[in-house]
N, C-alpha and C positions, 0 to 999 in steps of 0.2 A: 472639620474642614468644610469650607463652603463649596458649593457646586460650581464647577467651571462651566458657565452657561454656553460659551462658544463651542467648546468641545462636545458638550451634551447635545447641542443643536445639530452639530455636524453628524453625529452618530444617528440621531433620530431621522434626519433627512435621508441619509444614505440607506438606512435599514428599510424605510418606506419605499425608496426607489428600487432596492433589490427585490422586495416582495412584489412590486408592480411588474418588474421585468420578468420575474419568475412566472407570474400568472400569465403574462402575455406570451412567453415562450411556450407555455403549456398548450396554447391554442394551435401550435404548429404540428401537434401529434395527428397523424393520419388515422390511427386506430388505437386500441388498447391492448395490442398483442405484447407478448413478452419482450421481443426484440425492440419494439417501438418504445416501450417504457425504459428498458435497461440500456439500450444502445442507440436510441433515436432512429430506429429503423436502418442502422448502418448507413446513414445519409449525412453525416457531418462533413463539411468541407474542410479544406486544408487550413484556411485562415482561422476559422472558428476553432478548429482542432488544436492548432498551435497555441492560441491564446488560452484555451481552457486547460491545456496541459501545463503551461507555464504558471497559470494562476493556481493550479492544484499543488504544484511543487513549491512555488513561492508563497507559502502560507505564513501564518503568524509566527510559528517557531523558526522558520527560515529567516524572516526579516528581523525579528527581535533577537534571535540567537546569533545572527551575524554581527549585529551591533554590539551585543553583549560580549562576545568572545574577542572582538577587536578592542573593546574597552578594558577587558580583564587580562587577556593573554597575548593578544597580538595576532598578526597575519599567519604566523607559523602554525597556530592551532585552529585557524579558521577553515576547518575541513568540510563542514556540511555543504556549502555551495559547490565545492569542487567534486566531492564524493557523490552527491546526489545527481549532479549534472552528468557526470561520467556514467552513472548507472543507466541513464536514458539511452546513451549510445550503445552500451553493452547489451541492454535489453533488445534494442533494434537488431543488432548483429546476431544475437543468439536465438531470439524467439519470434520476432514479428512475422516473418514470412510463413514459417511452418504453422504457427497458431492461427493466423488469418486464413490460410488455405484450408484448414480444418473447420473453419467457421465456428469457433468456440464462442460462447457468450460470457463465460467467466474463466478465470485461470484455474479453477478447480475441475473444470470439465474433463481435461485429459486424464487427470488423476482418478476421477470417479469412473470414467469409462474403462480404465485399465484395472483398477483395484476393487471396484464395487462401491455401492452407496455408503456403507458404514465407514470404510476407510476414507472416503471423500469427506464424510462428516468429521472424522478425526483431524483431517488436514485443515478443516475450517476453523478449528479452535484457536491456533496461534494467530491466524489472520484476523479473526474476530477480536481477540484480546488486543492485538496491535491497533486495530481501528478504534475500539472503544476507549482505550487509554490514551490514544493519540487525540481523539476528540476531547476527552477530559482534560488533557494537558493544555491544549490550546485555548479551551474555554476558561480554564483556570488562569492562564497567562493573561487573557483579556480581562477577566474579572479583577485580578490583582492590579493591572495597569489602571483600570478605570477607577478603582478605589483610591489610588494614590493621586491620580491626575484630576479626576472629575469630582471626587468626594461622594460618589453614589455607592449604594450598598452592593457588595459582591454578588449576593444572590440574585439581585435584580438584573445585573448585566449578564450573568451566566444563563439564567433562565430565558431572558429575552433573546439572546443570541441563539440558543438551542431551539426555541420556538420558531423563530424566523427561518432558520436553516431547514428545519423539518417541514415547515409550512410550504415553502415554494418547491421543495423536493417532492412532496406528496402531490402537489397540483400538477406539475409538469414532467416529473421524472428526469431523465437525462437531458432533455431539451432545456428544462429550467436551469439545471445545474450548469450546463454549457454556456448559455447566454448570460446568466448572472456572473459566471466566471469571467466573461469578456468585460462586463461592466466593472467587476471588482479589480481586474488587472489594470484597467485604465485608471481607476482611483489610486491604486498603489503607485503606478508610474508617476502620475501627476502630483500626488501628495509628497512622495519622496524627492522628486526632482525640484519641487518648489521649496522644500524644507532645507535642502543642503546649502544653497547659497546664502539664505538668510541666517542659518545657524553659523556658517563660516564667518560671516561679517559681524556677528554679535561682539560687542565690546568686551565681554568676559572671556572670549576665546583668545588664547595666545597663538597668533599665527606664526610667530617665529619658532615656537616649539613644534609646530606641525612639520617643519622641514627636517626635524631630527629623525633618527631611525628607531626610536623607542617603540613605535607602533608595529614594527616587523616581528618582534618577539623572537623566541628561540626554543629549540627542542633539545633538552639535555640528553646526553648519551644514555642515561638510565631509562629515559622515556621513549626511546626510539621504537622499541617493540610495541608499546602501547599505542604510539602514534600510527604505526603501520597497521595494527589490528583495527583501529577505529576507521581508518581510511578504507580498508578492504570491506569492513562491515557496511559502510555507507555505499560503496560502489556496487557490491553484490547483494547486500541486504536490501538495497533500494529497488531491486528488480521485482521480487514477488509481491507486488501490491496490486490489488484489483483496481485501484484508482488509475494506475497507468494503463493496464490492459483494457479497461473499459473504454478509454479514449482511443486506443489502438484498434479495437474491434469495431468501434462506431464509425470509423472513417470509410469513405466511399470506396477507396482503392488501396491496395497494398503499397503502391508507390507513394500515395498520399500519406500513409502511415509512416513510411520511412522518412519522407521529407519532414513530417511533423516532428519526428524524434531528433533529427539533425538540427533543425531550426530552434527547437525547444532547448537543446543543449546550450546553444549560444545565448538564447534569451534568459535562461536561468542564471548563467554566469554573469550576464550584464545586470540582472536585477539585484545581484549581491553587492554591486559597487556602491550605490547610495547608502544603504544601511552600514556598510563597512566604513565609509567615510564619516558617517554620523558617529560611529563608535570612536573613531580617532579624534574627532572634534570634541566629543565629551571628555575624552581622556586629557585633553589640553585646555580645559575650561576651568576658570576659577569660580566654582559654584558658590563660594561664600560671598562673592561680590554681587550676586544676582538678587535684585530687590524682590522680596516675597519668598525667597528660598533661603538664602544666607546660611548655608552650611555645606560642608564637603560631602561628596558622594563616595561611598566606599565600594569596593569590588563586590561585596555581598549584595549590593543593589543593582548589579549589572543587568539583571533580567528586565528592569524597568527603565533602562537608560535611554532607549529610543523614545518612549512617550515623554520622558523628562526633557529631552532636547526639544521635542515638538512643543511642549507646554511653555518652557521658559526661555528658549533661545530663538523663537520665531514669533512674528506678529500674530495677533488673534485670528485674522482671516486665513493665515497659512496653517495654523494649528487646527483650524476648523476642517480643512481638507486633509491635513496630515493624520489626525486622529481617526477620521473616517477611513483613511487608507489602512490604518492598523486593523480596524474592525473588518474591513473588506478582506484583508489578508487572512484573518482568522476564519471568516465565513467561507472563503474559497477553499480552504482545506477541510473544514468541518463538513460541509455539504457533500464533498467528494467521498469522504470516509463513510458518512452515513449511508449514501446510496450504494457504495461498493459492497459494504457488509450486508446490507439489506438484499441486494441482488443475489449474492452468494447464498444467503439463507433461503430465500424464496425458491430459487432454482435448484441448488445442490442439496439442500436439506429437506425442505417441505415437499417439493414436487418429486424429487428423485427417490426419497426414502418413504414418504407417507402417502402422497397423492399423485401418482404418475399420470392420471387422467384428468388432473385439475384443469378447468377451463381458463381462458385468458382473463375473464372477469374475476374469477376466484384468485388467480395469481396476482392480479392487480391489487386486490384488497389485502392479500397477505403481505405484499411488498409495502403497502402504505402503513399497515399496522407495525411491521418490522422497523420501518423508518422511525415511527414514534417511539418504539421500545428502545432502539439503539441510541437515539438522540437523548432520551430520558436517562439511560444508563450513563452516557457520557457526561451529562449534567450532574448526575449524582456523584460520579467519581470526582468531577471538578470541585464539588462543594464539600466532599467528605474526606478525601484522601490527600494527605499532605505531601506525599512523595510521588505525585503523579508523573513528574518528569522522568524519574528513575523507573517507574513501572512501564512507561511508554518505551524507554530505552531498553529495558529488559525484554519487552515483547519484540522490539526490533532485533534484538539478539536471537530470539527464538525463531523469528522469520528467516534470519540469515542462516542459523544453524540447522533448522529443520526443513523449511519450505524450499530454500534455494536448491539444495541437492536433489530434492524430490522433483522439482520442476525441470531442472537441467537434464536429469536422466530420462524422465518420461517423454521428453521432446526429442532428445538426441540419441537415446538408446532404448526405444520402446520395446523391442523384441528381446532385450536382454534382461529387463527387470521383471520382478514379480512381487506378489503381495508379501511374501516372507521377507524379502530384502527391504521392502518399504517399511514394514513394522519395526524390524531390527534397527534400521537407520533412524527412524523417528525417536525411538526410546534411547538409543545410544547418544544421539545429539542432545536430547532433553536432559538425560542424567549427567552427562559430562558438563553441560553448561551450568546446571544447578550445583554440582560438586565444585565447580570453579569459584563459586561464591559471588556475592554482590554486597559489599560492605554497607552501602547506603540504604539497602533494603533489609538489612539485618540478617543476611544469609552468609554464614561463615564459609570460608574457603577450606573445604575438606581436602581437595587436591591442590597442593601448592606447587605450581609449575616453576621452572627455572627463573631466577631473578625475582622471586617473590619478595616484596617489600614488607618486612615484619612490622616496621614502625607505622606505616600508613595502611597496612593490611590490604594492599592492592597487588594485582597481578601485572607484572611488567612484561611478561612473555605474551606474544600474540595468541593467547589461548582460545579466544573465540573462533579465530580462523582454524586453529587446530581441531576444535570441536566440530566445525563444519566439514573439514577434510576427513575426520574420523567417521562422521555420519555418511559422507559420500562413499568412502571406502567400504564401510559396513554394508551399505546397500548393494554395491557391486559384487562383493565377495559372497554375501549371503544369497543373492539372486543366482549367481553362477553355481554355487554349491547345491542349492535346491534343485536347479534345473538338471545338473549332472546326476544327482541321486535319483531323481524321478525318471528321467529319460533313459538312464542306463539300467533301470530296473532294480536298483538297490533298495528303493522304497516303493511299496505298492500304492499307486495313486488312489485306489478305491478305499484303502484303509488309512493311509497316512496323510493324504492331501486334505487336511481339515479346512484350509482356506480356499479350496477349489481353484488353485492357481494353474492347474494342469488338467483341465476337463477333457482335452483330447487324448489323454492317456488313460482315462477311466473307462473300464469295460462296460460299466453300467450306462454311462452317458453315451458311449459309442453305440451300444446295442439299441438304445432308445432312438438315437439319431438315424441309424441305418434302417431300422424298421420303418421309421417315418418316410425316409427317402424311398424305400422299397414300395411302400403303398402308393406314393406319388408316381413312381415310374410304372407301376402296374396299371394305374389308371390311364397312363399315356400309351399303353399298348406295348411297352418295351419288354415286359416279362410275359412268358407263356405260362400256362397252367401248371406245367411240370417243373418250373423254376422255383421250387420250394426252398432251395438253399440260398437263394438270392443271387445266383450267378446270371449275368446278363446273357441273354440268348440273342445274338446279333441277327440271326436268321429270322427271328420273329418280327423284326422291324420291317414293315412294308411301306410306311409313310415316310417319305424323305424329309418331311418337315419336322419330324421328331428329333429331339436333342438326345443323341445316343451317348451315354457315358460308358465308353468301352473299357475304361480302366477301373470300373466299379466292381470290386469283388469282395464279398463278405468274408 
């Protein structure tokens, strides 16, 4: 296949522009502190915040996937735009104010503060897998599209995209990601809005067929459970992503973060309209009559339907902008995932577990190295794994089943949960999800839930949501049981509290703490020489400036 020069030129121009903007944005950094690199010093304004969140959500999979599902299944199954958009509102209602008031840097901070560094590292694993396979899936999608449309090698497009995304992320951190997101979103909007009218008026499109209701699609009664399960997964599983919280934490004010979420909800919904319309246009196009193509497009080619429309149903100059828009959409998601996972590793794994006293300069280099490693891993996955889409989908399942219950409880029931409940919940959710099977990944369904389809080997029952609820319930029940057994004295904290979840009940810890306080109080003149049992002698206090702890009795 010959190289499509117009499309290739568009991608080269836009990549160079993105790199230039990323380098320029990096000059806005005031220093090289952790918050400055990861959160732009918590100084992002509302307008830039809205645009960067929309650009992150409206990535390559969002745009291409919307066009694909409208082409293959119709509006009834176009759940991604609705589900992910609603997740922004739910995240705002459930988490924004509480997490911003605590001034967290990553979404793992509250988990690590409560359960310790090792458990925080355990929670990082599903988040890391989700990001890496998400990066791989969108790079793979871009590579496949460019192979078909431009005729260039898949490896070149994947590696080039990964290198560019990593380069401007390293240079400017969150500043670069934010400002390139603004540029990328503008490209997406202009490219898609330009493409729709030209594609609609192409001679090969049957405009009379567009007025029919075929594009609506339908949900069969047997598929209702699966439909509900998928929608809930998108709505709730779309919350525990560092890419979202990174933008929330970077805002100047909490009110600005709330406005950001509401406006982004409507923006994400609106951004789904052009690709959805393109999918409908493609469905009603006589592809065999198009010069240079002259064959029908099957549903199996739905994943490349958007670039096909841009290539063959629009003028060259429009496809120049349109193919640049696809690349921009991919980059806007890739850079966000690269930075979010790198931020969590450098802060919650490297610094918290290995180098608590690491300097800002050291953390900066760790972040940069991690950016390169994660971008490389994403590119390797894109080039070597055939079922990337399903791997990313499975990791989204794990985030829904494992991370959402953990984050919900640690924010809204912090005094009720403990490490025992956390671990039981983690493994209950993980094992149930694996036992539920995943046909396209070759994982058999050991647990066959009600309405299991033997012919297609798929679960029709909303079992992913059931797994999430089981994990949530296991966390609450185990935490409550552990607290009851230790606080009522049925279990000795010194002997049985192996996870140190109840240090206040340990006599060893209590003696150490009280001895330390006794020494401090003695130095303050609150104890007399005869107070060897640690009892406060109020009469010994002669200085009214001393802080008398009258209720302190050993």
